[in-house]
C-alpha positions, -999 to +999 in steps of 0.1 A: +244-614-151+241-651-156+236-668-190+217-699-194+211-723-226+180-725-242+166-753-261+140-749-288+130-783-302+117-782-340+098-819-337+063-801-340+058-796-301+078-763-301+091-771-264+114-748-248+140-755-221+166-738-200+197-753-185+222-740-166+250-752-188+256-770-221+267-801-206+233-805-190+215-798-221+234-824-238+234-850-210+193-848-214+189-842-251+217-858-275+194-880-292+170-851-297+193-824-309+214-842-331+248-828-322+276-837-296+290-815-266+322-806-281+302-799-314+281-777-297+307-763-278+326-750-312+295-742-332+280-715-299+318-699-294+323-696-337+281-680-341+279-658-309+263-681-290+238-693-315+232-726-330+205-741-354+199-773-373+169-791-385+161-808-351+165-779-324+177-741-318+204-737-293+211-704-279+226-687-247+202-665-229+216-638-203+192-635-170+192-610-142+203-626-108 
């Protein structure tokens, strides 16, 4: 099984984006998500792969490959 990182923006558009890594997600969206890479890694590791703030929701999703 393979894991991807999902970003759901809470800016009214309800945009959902899928990335192959947290690094790619942060590089593409740092201003939109309100969290840096190190803090995101820490948050995802401590909360079973789920992070949420007032700007977005980020979580791991397992996919078949």
